[in-house]
N, C-alpha and C positions, 0 to 999 in steps of 0.2 A: 420416217424415223428422225430426219433432220428437223422437221417441224416440231416434233415432240421435245427434242433436245433443246431447241431454241425457246420453247415455251417454259421449260424447266429452269433454265438458267436465271431468268430475271427473278424468279420466285426463290430460288436457293440462295443467292448471294445476299439479298436483304435479310433472309432469316439468320444466315451465319453472322452477319454484321450485328443484328439485333442481339443475338445470343451473346456475342463478345462484349457488346456494350453493357448489357445487364450484368455480366460477370465482373466487369470493371466497376460498376456501380455497387454491387454487392460487396466486392473486395474493399472499396472505399469506406462503406458503411461500417464494415468490421474493424476498421483501424482506430486505434487509440489516437490521442492527440499528438503524442510523441511520434508515432508512426506515420501520421498524416503530414506532420511538419517535414519529415524526411521525404515523403512522396511529393510534396509541393515543391521542395528544393530540387528534386530530380526533374519535375516537369519544367520548372523555371530554366534549368540548365539545357534541357533537351528542346524546348519549344520557344522560339523567339517571339511567338505571338503573345505571350503572357508576360506581365510585369507586376511589380508591387508598387503601389502608390503609398508613400508615407502618410500615416493617418495621424491628424491633429486630435489631441484629447483635451478634455476640460481639465484646467489646472487644479480644481478642487476635487471632483469626484472621479475623474479619470475616464469618464465615458466619452465616446466619439463626439466631436463637436467641431463645427466650422470656425468657431470664435474661440478665444482664450478661455472664456467661461461659458458653459452651456446655459440654456434658458432657464431650467428649473433652479440651478445654482444662483443664477443671477436674480431671480425673484426672491430667493431665500435671503440673499444678502441685502437686497433692497428692503425687505421687511425687517431686517436686523438693524439696518443703519438708515432709518427713515429720514433723520435729519442731516444726513451727509449728502453733499452735492455729488451725485452718483454719475460719473462719466467713464466711458471704457478706458480713457488714458489717466484717470485719477481715481484709483480704487482704495478703499480703506484696507488696512492690514486684515488679512484673512488667512486661516490655516490652509496650507497647500498640501499636495500628496506627499511631499517629502517630509512636511512637518507632522503629518498624521499617518504614519505607516499603518496604523490599525484599520484605515479605510481600505487598504489593499487587501482583498480576501486571501491572496496567497500567504500574506504574513500571518494569517490567523490559523494556518494549519498546525495542529498540535504535533510537536516533534517528540517521539518517544526517545527515552534515554537509552542509549546503546551501551553495550557492555563496557567498551573501553572508557567511555565518560563516567560510567558508574565506578569503575576502578580507580580512575584518576581522582575523583572526588574523595574516595577513601584514603588514597595515598596522601593527599594534601592534609588530611586531618590526622592521620595515624602515623605517619612516618616522619622522622626528622628532616628539616630542610636540606641538609647536606646528602641525603639520599634520594631526593626528588629526581635528579637527573637519571640515575640508574633506574628508578622505578618507572620513569616515563619510557625509557628505552625498553624495558622488559614489557610494559603494558602494550606498547605499540607492536610487539611481536606475539601477543596473545591472539589467536584466532577466534572466529566467532563461535566456535565450539567451547571456548574457554581453556584451551590447551596452549602451552608455550611452543612457539614455532622456531626457536633459536637455542643454541648451546650457550649456557652461562659463560663458558670459556671465551666464546666470540665476544660476548658483551664486555667482558673484562678487558680483552684486548682492544676493542673499539673505543672504550672510554678511558683506558689506561689506569684502571683501578684494580686492586687485588681480587682474585677470584673469590676468596672467602667473603669479601664484602658484598659482592654481587649475589652469592648464594644466601647470605643473610637477608638481603632485601627481598630476594625471591620468597624465602620463608615467610617474610612478613606479608607479602602479597597473597601467599596461599592461605593466610588467615582471613582474608577479606570474604564478603559474600559476593557471589555464591560460593558455597562451600566446595573446594576442590579446584577452584580456578588457579590457573598458573602451573598446573601439573604438566609434566612432560609426556603424558600418555594416559589412557583411560584407566589403566590399573593404578597408577599414582594418584589419580583424581579419586578414585574409590577408596584407597587407603587413607588419604587425607580426611575424607568424609567420615570413615570409620572412627579414626581417632578423635575427631571433633565430637562425634556422637558419644563416644566413650567418656570424654571429658565432661559432657553434659549429663552424664549418668544414664545414658541409654545406649546399650551396646548388645551385640549378639557374641557369645563366647567363641564362636568359630569363624566369624566373618572374615577377621583380619587374616588368619591363617589360610582360609580358603582362597582369598584373593591374592596374598603374597606368595604362597607355596604351590598353589595348583590353578594358576591362571589359565594355562593351556588347557588343562582338563575341563575347567568351568567353561571355557569357550566351545570346547567340542561336546559339552553336556555329558561328559564321562563321570557321572555321579557315583556309580558303583566304585570306581577307582578312587574317588576322593574319600568316600566312606571307609574304604579299607585302609587308606593311608593315614586317615586321622583316627581310625579306631572308634568310629561312632556309628550309630544306626541310622537307617534312612529318615525316620521321623525327625531326628535332631538336624540332619542335613537339610530336609525340606523346610524346616523353620528358619535355618540359616539362609537358605536361598530366597524365601519369602521376605526376610528382612532385608537382603540386598536389593531385591527388586523393588521394594516398596519405599526404601529410604535412601537409596543411593543413585547417583546419575553419573555414568562415565563421561558425559559431555556437559559439564555444568553451565556452559554459556547458552545452551539451548533454552533455558528458562527465560531468556531475554527475546526469543523469538515470539512473535505474534502471528496468528493465521494470516493477517494481511501482509505482514512482512515476509513470510515465506512465499506467498503467492507473488509478491512484488519482485523478489530476488529471482523467481523462476521466469516471470514473464517481462521483466524490465519495466516495471511500472513507472509512470511519469512523476517527476517531482511536482508537477502542477496538475490540477484536476482537468478532467474532460468536460465536466458539468459543474456549474456553480448554483447552488439553490440558496436563494436569499429570502429573508423574511421582511416584509414591509407591513407593518401593523398586523392585521389578522390574515394577511394573505402570503402566498409564497410565489416567487418568480424564479423561472428556470432561465439560466443564461449559459450560452456555449462560447467560451473563450476561443478566439480564432487561433488557428495553428501556427500562424506567423504574424509578426508585427506589421501593420499596414494593410491596405486593401489590394487583394489579389484580383486582377482584372484583365480584360483583353487590352493588349497594348494599343494606345491611341493611334499610332502610325499604321498598325495592321488593321485597325477599324476602318480607317480612311481608305486604305488599300482595298478592303473588302467591298466598300461602296463603289469604288471605281471599277472593280471587277464585275460587280452586279450590273453596272451600266454598260459595260463593254461587251461586244459580241463575243460569245464563248469561242468561236473558231478562230479568233485573232489573239487569243491570250498567249503571251510569251511563256516558255517553259517554267521560268522562274516565278511567274505570277501563279501558276497552277500549284507549285509547291507551297507558295504563301497561302493560298486558299485552303490547302490541306492543313497547314499549321493552325489557321484560324478555326477550322472545323474542329480540330483536336482540342484547341484551347476552350472553345465554347462547350464542348462535351464535358471536359474536365470541370469547368466551373459549374456546369449543370448538376454533375454527380456531387460536388461539394454542397450545393444548395439542397439537393435531395437528402444527403446525409444529415445535414443540420435540421432540416424539417422533420425527418423521421425520428431522429434522437431527441429532439425537443418534445415531439408529440408523445413519445414513450415515457420520457422523464416526467412530464406533466401528469400523465396518468399514474405513474408511480407516487408522485407527490399527493395526488387526490386520495389514492388508496392507502397510503401510509401516513396520513395526516397526524394520527396519534403519536407515532414515532417522532415525527419532526416537531410536534408541540411539546413533548416532554423530553426527548432525548433518551428515553428508556427503551432498551432493546426488548423488554417484555411487551411493549406496546405494538411490535411489528406483527401485522395480521397475516395469516397464510395467504399466499398470493402465488399464482402460477403464470408462466409466460403465455399459456393458452389463453388465460382470462384477459391479460393485457392486450394480446393480439386481437381478440374479439372486440375490446373497448375501443381501440384505435383503428380498426378496420384494416389491419395488416395480417400477413401470414406469420404464423409462429416462428418460422426460421428468420424472418426479418427482424422480429423483436430479439430473438437470441443473438443475432449478429450486432444489433444496436447496443446491447448491454455488455457483451463479452469483453472482458479485459479493460473496462472503462471504470473510472473513479469519479465520485462526486464529492464536492466540498459542501458540508452541511452548515446551516446557519451558525452553530456554535463552534465551528472550526475543525471538526473531525473530517478526515478524508477517508472514505469508505468505498469499496467496490460497489458498483450498481447491483451486482448480484445479491448483496445483502438484503435488498428490499424483497427479495424472494426466499429468504432463509426462514423456513418453517421452524428451524431449531433456535431461532434468535430469542423467541420469547422465554422458553425454559432455560436457555443460558443466561439470559439477563436475570432471571430469578435466582438461579444458582449463585451468580456473582453477587447479587444482593444479599442473599442469606449468609454467604461466607464472609462478607464485609461486616455483617452484624453479629457474627457468632460469638459465643463465649470463648475467649482465648485460652481459658484454662481446660476447656473441653470442646475442641473443634468437632464440627459435625462430620460424621461418617457419610459415605456415599448412600448407604442404606437409609439413614436418617433423612438426607436430602431427598431421596426418592419419596418418602413418606410425606414430607412437607410439600413437595411438588404435587403429590396426589391430592392433598387437601386444597390445593389451588386449581385443581381441574386438569393437571397434566399427569396422566397415568404413564409414568416412565419406569422401566425396569432399572435396577441398580446398575447394571452394566452400561445402559444407555447414559445414566447419570455420570458414570465414570468417563465415558467417552467424551461427553460435553465438558466435563471439568478439565480433561487433559487438552481438549481443543482451546479452552480458555487460558491454558498454561497455569493452572492453579495446582499446587502441590497437594499430595494426599494429606489427610487429617493428621497422620503421625508427624509427617514432615512440617506441617503447619504449626503443630504444638511445639516442635523443636525450634522453629524460627521465632514463635512468639515468646518463648523462654529466653532466647538470646537477646531479644529486643528488650525484654523486661530487665535483663541483667546488664544492659548497656553495651552489648557487644554488636 
């Protein structure tokens, strides 16, 4: 029995170590760039065998370079200034990274207009200059749902102005787009929208009373009680409820949410991409920005110590040397995991680029081809779970500046969504397309989608219903 146990122990320990190592490698592969940067910082703090070597970059293109100007940029300058005596210490004037911020891919990320910026722009154009300070204070206290999070009395006390003036400015803000913004609750938001619809000549005879007088019953779906209180039949009430559901939004700020922004708020999406896809002539290149500035490497002193340990007899190693050797082993494994992550992520992204070339060439979502992680896994020779970890929670910066999740390359609904968006952008503003009409037009293009599916895709694109679009078009035409 002792011999059996002795034989089992040498086999069991390496298997456990291997499983733990693979688990760490899989965990690192699944990390976004922001998460990886935090993990690198933790390893640097815990392991003295790791260090960061500041990395010198080219003054023109920003790529890693041992010299002030990298080789390709030097050749380019030589071609541009053939008659100039070109020496490293006497260079002609050339655009630097600071002078050409457009060369920095992070500067190209398109920034969506948020709700508060949208309201501030309207305040600057629609409100008198003496009310701007009050408006700024109120807008700063409007949450992402579009509702006011403070009491006007507190604003008046904080700014030392009359309450009536604050309330007048608030009423002005409540006239802004989106309709209902600045309300002090969902009910007030709906009432503001109902009144604005009535001013535009589109109203339901019972909607305002249902919201104002029977809010709690409406929330509890006590429709019979509402019918009795108003003295109307159920068909009239159903028409009123349909009007409310179709045209009103209790949280007006939500129309500024995009699917990517909602995902980002939930997952803590990074401000910078995990992957950069560049276009060079007719080819695309995949780059992986490092998680930290500089070169993460094994410390030079620990590398020398490792060589000394390798040359010394193991039985004479002092205890401190053994601890140092363990730090070196951990550092080398961590660096290996980072290299494996980069290699796998780059391989997967290069496959995505090859498969979705049409999307990258045109920038049109309808060009996205149906693609599965199983197909990508087979193409790169990895397990499907590996591909899933590689793309989960990561974002790519595309050649035209859009920052999109890698999961978008697998979105089978992207093509019909793109067509829906295109059709609505080109629709007759006097007669917006209904979801049924959109379904018919999609069918003519080869996408057999039910009306409810079209409605789901339209809502995912944050596009209002045809009735609300008609109202918005009318307001735009009237200069409101």
